[in-house]
PANU-515593 format. One record per residue: x, y, z of N, C-alpha, C in turn; residue number from 1. Coordinates in nm, 3 decimals. Layout:
N
n_u X | n_v Y | n_w Z | ca_u X | ca_v Y | ca_w Z | c_u X | c_v Y | c_w Z | k NUM;
...
***
This chain:
58
n_u -1.039 | n_v 0.103 | n_w 0.166 | ca_u -0.956 | ca_v 0.135 | ca_w -0.011 | c_u -0.993 | c_v 0.053 | c_w -0.136 | k 1;
n_u -1.019 | n_v 0.118 | n_w -0.209 | ca_u -1.059 | ca_v 0.073 | ca_w -0.389 | c_u -0.954 | c_v -0.012 | c_w -0.466 | k 2;
n_u -0.910 | n_v -0.204 | n_w -0.397 | ca_u -0.847 | ca_v -0.218 | ca_w -0.499 | c_u -0.857 | c_v -0.205 | c_w -0.680 | k 3;
n_u -0.939 | n_v -0.167 | n_w -0.727 | ca_u -0.994 | ca_v -0.156 | ca_w -0.877 | c_u -0.918 | c_v 0.022 | c_w -0.947 | k 4;
n_u -0.914 | n_v 0.059 | n_w -0.771 | ca_u -0.832 | ca_v 0.210 | ca_w -0.816 | c_u -0.725 | c_v 0.218 | c_w -0.845 | k 5;
n_u -0.631 | n_v 0.127 | n_w -0.762 | ca_u -0.474 | ca_v 0.144 | ca_w -0.759 | c_u -0.495 | c_v 0.062 | c_w -0.930 | k 6;
n_u -0.399 | n_v 0.102 | n_w -1.033 | ca_u -0.305 | ca_v 0.052 | ca_w -1.122 | c_u -0.233 | c_v -0.070 | c_w -1.120 | k 7;
n_u -0.238 | n_v -0.122 | n_w -1.169 | ca_u -0.125 | ca_v -0.306 | ca_w -1.169 | c_u 0.032 | c_v -0.249 | c_w -1.152 | k 8;
n_u 0.124 | n_v -0.192 | n_w -1.236 | ca_u 0.231 | ca_v -0.037 | ca_w -1.209 | c_u 0.248 | c_v -0.006 | c_w -1.151 | k 9;
n_u 0.159 | n_v 0.100 | n_w -1.044 | ca_u 0.139 | ca_v 0.162 | ca_w -0.878 | c_u 0.179 | c_v 0.007 | c_w -0.825 | k 10;
n_u 0.114 | n_v -0.113 | n_w -0.832 | ca_u 0.073 | ca_v -0.185 | ca_w -0.678 | c_u 0.228 | c_v -0.235 | c_w -0.706 | k 11;
n_u 0.300 | n_v -0.318 | n_w -0.819 | ca_u 0.431 | ca_v -0.378 | ca_w -0.815 | c_u 0.512 | c_v -0.303 | c_w -0.770 | k 12;
n_u 0.484 | n_v -0.105 | n_w -0.794 | ca_u 0.618 | ca_v -0.046 | ca_w -0.753 | c_u 0.592 | c_v -0.032 | c_w -0.676 | k 13;
n_u 0.487 | n_v 0.027 | n_w -0.541 | ca_u 0.465 | ca_v 0.008 | ca_w -0.442 | c_u 0.556 | c_v -0.109 | c_w -0.322 | k 14;
n_u 0.505 | n_v -0.222 | n_w -0.395 | ca_u 0.549 | ca_v -0.383 | ca_w -0.305 | c_u 0.743 | c_v -0.365 | c_w -0.345 | k 15;
n_u 0.728 | n_v -0.334 | n_w -0.397 | ca_u 0.919 | ca_v -0.330 | ca_w -0.463 | c_u 0.955 | c_v -0.280 | c_w -0.356 | k 16;
n_u 0.939 | n_v -0.110 | n_w -0.367 | ca_u 0.948 | ca_v 0.016 | ca_w -0.218 | c_u 0.925 | c_v -0.066 | c_w -0.130 | k 17;
n_u 0.802 | n_v -0.111 | n_w -0.067 | ca_u 0.826 | ca_v -0.170 | ca_w 0.062 | c_u 0.961 | c_v -0.316 | c_w 0.090 | k 18;
n_u 0.928 | n_v -0.353 | n_w 0.000 | ca_u 1.076 | ca_v -0.480 | ca_w 0.048 | c_u 0.959 | c_v -0.542 | c_w 0.126 | k 19;
n_u 0.883 | n_v -0.583 | n_w 0.110 | ca_u 0.844 | ca_v -0.677 | ca_w 0.231 | c_u 0.774 | c_v -0.652 | c_w 0.348 | k 20;
n_u 0.860 | n_v -0.539 | n_w 0.368 | ca_u 0.723 | ca_v -0.485 | ca_w 0.510 | c_u 0.644 | c_v -0.390 | c_w 0.511 | k 21;
n_u 0.571 | n_v -0.407 | n_w 0.635 | ca_u 0.487 | ca_v -0.311 | ca_w 0.644 | c_u 0.577 | c_v -0.156 | c_w 0.649 | k 22;
n_u 0.490 | n_v -0.050 | n_w 0.556 | ca_u 0.544 | ca_v 0.048 | ca_w 0.531 | c_u 0.516 | c_v 0.152 | c_w 0.651 | k 23;
n_u 0.473 | n_v 0.133 | n_w 0.817 | ca_u 0.426 | ca_v 0.218 | ca_w 0.859 | c_u 0.434 | c_v 0.148 | c_w 0.954 | k 24;
n_u 0.518 | n_v 0.063 | n_w 0.983 | ca_u 0.563 | ca_v -0.065 | ca_w 1.159 | c_u 0.693 | c_v -0.129 | c_w 1.107 | k 25;
n_u 0.747 | n_v -0.162 | n_w 0.990 | ca_u 0.840 | ca_v -0.194 | ca_w 0.885 | c_u 0.850 | c_v -0.350 | c_w 0.917 | k 26;
n_u 0.725 | n_v -0.447 | n_w 1.038 | ca_u 0.704 | ca_v -0.542 | ca_w 1.035 | c_u 0.744 | c_v -0.640 | c_w 0.930 | k 27;
n_u 0.824 | n_v -0.722 | n_w 0.882 | ca_u 0.758 | ca_v -0.864 | ca_w 0.765 | c_u 0.671 | c_v -0.890 | c_w 0.702 | k 28;
n_u 0.635 | n_v -0.920 | n_w 0.601 | ca_u 0.533 | ca_v -0.951 | ca_w 0.545 | c_u 0.548 | c_v -1.125 | c_w 0.631 | k 29;
n_u 0.642 | n_v -1.166 | n_w 0.691 | ca_u 0.670 | ca_v -1.299 | ca_w 0.699 | c_u 0.632 | c_v -1.377 | c_w 0.852 | k 30;
n_u 0.607 | n_v -1.220 | n_w 0.949 | ca_u 0.613 | ca_v -1.206 | ca_w 1.063 | c_u 0.425 | c_v -1.171 | c_w 1.120 | k 31;
n_u 0.412 | n_v -1.126 | n_w 0.934 | ca_u 0.299 | ca_v -1.007 | ca_w 1.015 | c_u 0.132 | c_v -1.116 | c_w 1.080 | k 32;
n_u 0.048 | n_v -1.139 | n_w 1.063 | ca_u -0.041 | ca_v -1.227 | ca_w 1.118 | c_u -0.170 | c_v -1.202 | c_w 1.081 | k 33;
n_u -0.148 | n_v -1.094 | n_w 0.947 | ca_u -0.260 | ca_v -1.094 | ca_w 0.858 | c_u -0.151 | c_v -1.007 | c_w 0.671 | k 34;
n_u -0.265 | n_v -1.087 | n_w 0.566 | ca_u -0.187 | ca_v -1.063 | ca_w 0.455 | c_u -0.131 | c_v -0.923 | c_w 0.420 | k 35;
n_u -0.044 | n_v -0.893 | n_w 0.362 | ca_u -0.065 | ca_v -0.687 | ca_w 0.373 | c_u -0.158 | c_v -0.650 | c_w 0.250 | k 36;
n_u -0.230 | n_v -0.558 | n_w 0.226 | ca_u -0.257 | ca_v -0.481 | ca_w 0.132 | c_u -0.198 | c_v -0.326 | c_w 0.042 | k 37;
n_u -0.270 | n_v -0.280 | n_w -0.017 | ca_u -0.216 | ca_v -0.150 | ca_w -0.031 | c_u -0.284 | c_v -0.004 | c_w 0.019 | k 38;
n_u -0.276 | n_v 0.054 | n_w 0.096 | ca_u -0.368 | ca_v 0.131 | ca_w 0.123 | c_u -0.367 | c_v 0.287 | c_w 0.046 | k 39;
n_u -0.420 | n_v 0.357 | n_w 0.035 | ca_u -0.466 | ca_v 0.486 | ca_w 0.062 | c_u -0.407 | c_v 0.570 | c_w 0.181 | k 40;
n_u -0.279 | n_v 0.675 | n_w 0.161 | ca_u -0.261 | ca_v 0.682 | ca_w 0.310 | c_u -0.385 | c_v 0.804 | c_w 0.360 | k 41;
n_u -0.413 | n_v 0.900 | n_w 0.274 | ca_u -0.504 | ca_v 1.040 | ca_w 0.235 | c_u -0.611 | c_v 0.920 | c_w 0.188 | k 42;
n_u -0.688 | n_v 0.923 | n_w 0.240 | ca_u -0.832 | ca_v 0.755 | ca_w 0.175 | c_u -0.898 | c_v 0.841 | c_w 0.052 | k 43;
n_u -0.936 | n_v 0.872 | n_w -0.019 | ca_u -0.950 | ca_v 0.874 | ca_w -0.209 | c_u -1.127 | c_v 0.959 | c_w -0.160 | k 44;
n_u -1.169 | n_v 0.885 | n_w -0.049 | ca_u -1.320 | ca_v 0.991 | ca_w 0.066 | c_u -1.274 | c_v 1.132 | c_w 0.109 | k 45;
n_u -1.129 | n_v 1.120 | n_w 0.085 | ca_u -1.078 | ca_v 1.284 | ca_w 0.169 | c_u -1.001 | c_v 1.366 | c_w 0.058 | k 46;
n_u -1.012 | n_v 1.302 | n_w -0.092 | ca_u -0.961 | ca_v 1.390 | ca_w -0.164 | c_u -0.771 | c_v 1.286 | c_w -0.176 | k 47;
n_u -0.762 | n_v 1.144 | n_w -0.157 | ca_u -0.700 | ca_v 1.132 | ca_w -0.159 | c_u -0.683 | c_v 1.122 | c_w -0.351 | k 48;
n_u -0.529 | n_v 1.068 | n_w -0.378 | ca_u -0.555 | ca_v 1.008 | ca_w -0.521 | c_u -0.454 | c_v 0.878 | c_w -0.499 | k 49;
n_u -0.472 | n_v 0.828 | n_w -0.595 | ca_u -0.425 | ca_v 0.694 | ca_w -0.597 | c_u -0.282 | c_v 0.715 | c_w -0.712 | k 50;
n_u -0.212 | n_v 0.764 | n_w -0.673 | ca_u -0.052 | ca_v 0.775 | ca_w -0.666 | c_u 0.064 | c_v 0.734 | c_w -0.607 | k 51;
n_u 0.160 | n_v 0.715 | n_w -0.612 | ca_u 0.253 | ca_v 0.668 | ca_w -0.580 | c_u 0.273 | c_v 0.715 | c_w -0.405 | k 52;
n_u 0.319 | n_v 0.807 | n_w -0.421 | ca_u 0.329 | ca_v 0.878 | ca_w -0.282 | c_u 0.184 | c_v 0.886 | c_w -0.232 | k 53;
n_u 0.105 | n_v 0.927 | n_w -0.228 | ca_u -0.052 | ca_v 0.857 | ca_w -0.130 | c_u -0.074 | c_v 0.626 | c_w -0.146 | k 54;
n_u 0.030 | n_v 0.574 | n_w -0.179 | ca_u -0.060 | ca_v 0.422 | ca_w -0.102 | c_u 0.106 | c_v 0.379 | c_w -0.012 | k 55;
n_u 0.028 | n_v 0.275 | n_w 0.006 | ca_u 0.100 | ca_v 0.221 | ca_w 0.096 | c_u 0.118 | c_v 0.095 | c_w 0.114 | k 56;
n_u 0.230 | n_v 0.019 | n_w 0.218 | ca_u 0.227 | ca_v -0.125 | ca_w 0.133 | c_u 0.192 | c_v -0.194 | c_w 0.324 | k 57;
n_u 0.056 | n_v -0.225 | n_w 0.363 | ca_u 0.015 | ca_v -0.238 | ca_w 0.487 | c_u -0.008 | c_v -0.374 | c_w 0.519 | k 58;
***
């Protein structure tokens, strides 16, 4: 993932949408062993884009 490819507005929207939980396994951030990041569901290297429907908090 390239942090620079994700706009601050999109980052805030994804974090709000996730409500403090991993969007894959739904664990709450306070119980996670590592800090969350925003990932591209379909990687940029495979044609994915930095759009809301391709971003997940994980």
